[in-house]
matplotlib code that plots the C-alpha trace (Angstrom):
import matplotlib.pyplot as plt

x = [-4.1, -4.4, -1.8, -3.9, -7.0, -5.2, -3.9, -7.4, -9.0, -6.7, -8.1, -11.6, -12.7, -14.3, -13.1, -16.0, -15.3, -11.7, -12.6, -14.7, -12.0, -9.3, -11.6, -12.2, -8.5, -7.6, -10.5, -11.3, -14.8, -17.4, -21.2, -22.8, -23.5, -19.8, -18.8, -21.2, -19.6, -16.1, -16.4, -19.3, -21.4, -25.1, -26.2, -28.2, -25.1, -22.9, -25.0, -24.6, -20.9, -20.3, -22.2, -20.2, -16.9, -18.0, -18.9, -15.5, -13.6, -12.3, -14.4, -16.0, -19.6, -20.2, -23.9, -24.9, -28.1, -29.2, -26.8, -24.5, -20.8, -18.0, -14.3, -11.5, -9.5, -5.8, -3.8, -2.2, -5.5, -4.6, -1.7, -4.3, -6.5, -3.5, -2.6, -6.2, -6.3, -3.0, -4.3, -7.5, -5.5, -3.4, -6.4, -8.2, -5.2, -5.0, -8.7, -8.4, -5.6, -7.8, -10.9, -9.3, -9.7, -13.3, -14.2, -12.6, -15.1, -18.0, -16.3, -17.4, -14.5, -12.0, -13.6, -12.7, -9.5, -9.4, -10.2, -10.0, -10.0, -10.2, -8.8, -9.8, -8.1, -4.9, -5.9, -7.2, -4.1, -2.0, -3.7, -2.8, 0.8, 0.8, -0.4, 2.8, 4.6, 3.2, 5.7, 7.4, 10.9, 10.9, 8.8, 9.1, 8.2, 7.7, 8.6, 6.4, 7.2, 7.7, 5.0, 5.4, 3.4, 0.5, 0.5, 2.9, 6.5, 6.2, 4.1, 6.5, 9.4, 7.6, 6.6, 10.1, 11.7, 9.2, 9.7, 13.5, 13.0, 11.0, 13.8, 11.8, 14.0, 12.9, 13.7, 12.6, 12.4, 11.9, 12.2, 15.1, 15.0, 12.5, 15.1, 16.7, 13.3, 12.6, 15.9, 15.5, 12.0, 12.8, 16.3, 15.0, 13.7, 17.1, 18.2, 15.0, 15.6, 16.7, 18.2, 20.4, 18.7, 19.8, 19.2, 17.9, 17.2, 18.2, 17.3, 17.4, 16.5, 14.6, 14.2, 10.6, 10.7, 10.9, 8.5, 6.8, 5.7, 2.5, 1.8, 3.7, 3.4, 4.0, 4.2, 4.5, 3.2, 0.1, -0.7, -0.5, -1.1, -0.9, -1.0, -1.7, -2.2, -2.7, -2.8, -5.2, -6.7, -5.2, -6.3, -5.1, -6.0, -5.1, -5.6, -5.2, -4.5, -1.7, -2.1, -1.9, 0.9, 3.0, 2.4, 3.4, 6.4, 7.6, 6.9, 9.0, 12.0, 11.9, 12.1, 14.7, 17.1, 16.7, 17.3, 20.6, 21.6, 20.6, 23.3, 23.3, 23.5, 25.7, 23.6, 25.5, 24.4]
y = [-2.9, -2.2, -5.0, -7.4, -6.5, -7.0, -10.4, -11.6, -10.3, -12.6, -15.4, -14.3, -12.3, -8.9, -6.1, -6.7, -10.4, -9.7, -7.3, -9.9, -12.6, -10.3, -9.1, -12.7, -13.5, -10.6, -10.9, -14.6, -16.1, -13.4, -13.0, -11.2, -8.3, -8.0, -8.2, -5.5, -3.2, -4.1, -3.9, -1.5, -3.8, -4.2, -7.5, -8.7, -8.5, -10.0, -13.2, -13.6, -12.9, -15.2, -18.0, -17.6, -17.6, -20.7, -22.6, -21.7, -22.7, -19.3, -19.3, -21.9, -21.7, -22.3, -22.9, -22.1, -22.4, -18.9, -17.5, -18.4, -17.4, -17.5, -18.1, -17.6, -20.6, -20.6, -18.6, -21.9, -22.5, -19.8, -21.9, -24.6, -22.0, -20.8, -24.4, -25.0, -22.0, -23.1, -26.6, -25.3, -22.9, -25.8, -28.0, -25.2, -24.6, -28.3, -28.4, -25.2, -26.8, -29.9, -27.9, -25.1, -26.9, -27.9, -24.4, -22.9, -24.6, -22.8, -19.4, -16.6, -14.5, -16.8, -15.9, -12.2, -11.2, -7.7, -6.6, -2.9, -1.7, 2.0, 3.3, 6.7, 8.4, 7.8, 4.7, 2.9, 3.8, 2.3, -1.0, -0.6, -0.1, -3.0, -5.2, -4.4, -6.4, -9.5, -8.8, -12.0, -10.9, -7.6, -4.4, -1.7, 1.8, 5.3, 7.8, 10.9, 12.6, 11.1, 8.7, 10.1, 13.1, 10.8, 8.3, 9.6, 9.1, 6.5, 4.2, 4.5, 3.6, 0.5, -0.4, 0.0, -2.0, -4.8, -4.7, -5.1, -7.8, -9.8, -9.3, -7.3, -5.8, -2.4, -0.6, 3.0, 5.6, 9.3, 12.7, 15.0, 16.4, 13.8, 11.7, 14.8, 16.0, 12.5, 12.5, 16.1, 15.5, 12.1, 12.8, 12.4, 8.9, 7.4, 6.6, 4.5, 2.3, -1.2, -1.7, 0.5, 3.2, 1.4, -2.1, -4.1, -0.8, 0.6, 4.2, 5.9, 9.4, 10.0, 13.4, 14.6, 15.6, 11.9, 10.8, 12.9, 11.1, 12.2, 9.2, 7.0, 3.7, 0.0, -2.9, -6.3, -9.8, -9.3, -5.9, -2.4, 0.2, 4.0, 6.4, 10.1, 12.9, 16.6, 18.1, 16.0, 14.3, 10.9, 8.1, 4.9, 2.4, -1.3, -3.2, -6.9, -8.0, -10.0, -8.5, -4.9, -5.5, -7.3, -4.3, -1.8, -3.9, -3.8, 0.0, 0.4, -1.5, 0.5, 3.7, 2.2, 1.8, 5.5, 6.6, 7.4, 6.0, 8.4, 10.0, 8.4, 10.5, 9.9, 7.8, 9.1, 12.7]
z = [6.8, 3.0, 2.4, 4.4, 2.5, -0.8, 0.4, 1.5, -1.8, -3.6, -1.5, -2.5, 0.6, 0.5, 2.8, 5.2, 5.3, 6.0, 8.8, 10.5, 10.2, 11.6, 14.4, 15.5, 15.1, 17.5, 19.9, 20.1, 20.4, 19.8, 19.4, 16.5, 18.9, 19.8, 16.2, 15.3, 17.8, 16.6, 12.8, 12.4, 10.2, 10.8, 12.3, 9.3, 7.1, 9.8, 10.0, 6.2, 6.3, 9.3, 7.6, 4.4, 6.3, 8.2, 5.0, 3.6, 6.7, 7.9, 11.1, 13.4, 14.4, 18.0, 18.9, 22.4, 24.3, 23.8, 21.2, 18.4, 18.6, 16.1, 16.3, 13.7, 12.7, 13.0, 10.5, 9.4, 7.6, 5.2, 3.9, 3.0, 1.1, -0.9, -1.8, -2.7, -5.1, -6.6, -7.2, -8.8, -11.0, -12.2, -12.8, -14.7, -16.9, -17.7, -18.6, -20.7, -22.8, -23.3, -24.1, -26.2, -29.6, -28.8, -27.7, -30.7, -32.9, -31.2, -30.8, -33.1, -31.8, -33.5, -36.9, -36.4, -38.1, -36.5, -32.9, -32.0, -28.4, -27.4, -24.2, -22.7, -19.8, -17.9, -16.0, -19.1, -21.1, -18.3, -19.1, -22.7, -21.8, -19.4, -22.3, -24.1, -21.4, -23.2, -26.0, -27.1, -28.0, -29.8, -29.8, -32.4, -31.3, -32.7, -30.0, -29.7, -26.5, -23.0, -21.7, -18.2, -19.4, -20.2, -17.4, -14.7, -14.1, -11.3, -13.5, -16.4, -14.0, -12.8, -16.4, -17.8, -15.0, -15.6, -19.4, -18.9, -16.3, -18.9, -21.4, -24.0, -26.7, -28.0, -31.2, -31.2, -34.0, -33.2, -34.9, -34.1, -30.6, -29.2, -27.4, -25.9, -24.7, -23.2, -21.3, -20.1, -18.7, -17.2, -15.8, -12.2, -12.9, -13.9, -10.4, -9.9, -12.9, -11.9, -15.3, -17.4, -19.5, -22.7, -21.6, -24.6, -26.4, -29.8, -30.8, -34.2, -35.3, -38.6, -40.3, -39.9, -43.6, -44.3, -41.7, -39.0, -35.9, -34.1, -31.8, -29.3, -31.1, -30.2, -32.7, -31.0, -31.5, -33.6, -32.0, -33.3, -30.6, -30.2, -27.3, -27.7, -25.2, -25.0, -21.5, -19.4, -22.5, -22.9, -25.2, -26.7, -29.4, -29.7, -33.0, -32.9, -36.4, -37.8, -41.2, -39.9, -37.4, -40.1, -42.5, -39.8, -39.0, -42.6, -42.7, -39.5, -40.8, -44.1, -42.1, -39.7, -42.6, -43.5, -39.9, -38.0, -34.6, -31.9, -29.7, -26.3, -23.2, -20.2, -17.8, -14.8, -15.5]

ax = plt.figure().add_subplot(projection="3d")
ax.plot(x, y, z, "-o")
ax.set_aspect("equal")
plt.show()
């Protein structure tokens, strides 16, 4: 049922509206009283929900002499709703491209050279990490520990698989022992990777006396982002700035030249 709710949410229906449509689909023509007994929603709200579903075409309103009944339309109607949403999305995208220059003249946001976003807690930091998937080409990283400590192993597996599917190329610098620790903690995750552990990945180790790493860091596009955690305390920071990201990129490559290729583990172990 949760999959159905997710599907209908994408079409713009609430859980209650979905419940009403599915009840009518399963039970046929029904009165408000019959609906109330079937979906456990009070009659006042049901009238409102049914009227909305009727306006949007999901149900048909059947007016009788003494009562009004409702009937779900065929599931084939959903194909039309999907097409309609797709058409509107294409139309909106086209209008956006046309209006982008005009809107830019009025936007104060475009005048800002730096934008900083703070993320607090595991769920918010997941969003920061998902933003990394917008990387165009190459991401430069400083490895701290293993991100599965911060946001959970299952999320990291999904995130990694999606990154490799999109063809993101990673270069990662870490202090001695970091890669070994990452591999030891995440050894159980390797079998769930859809791509090889070293797919589009280069790793180098740098002596902590030269440069000590305290944060998990991402440098991509015009973004500089960090993730840090200690126990249950997890936070992240994103800085949108071409000047800063370019500076950090130069810093990274200077350190990259001072580092040594990391020893790779046997992926089969």
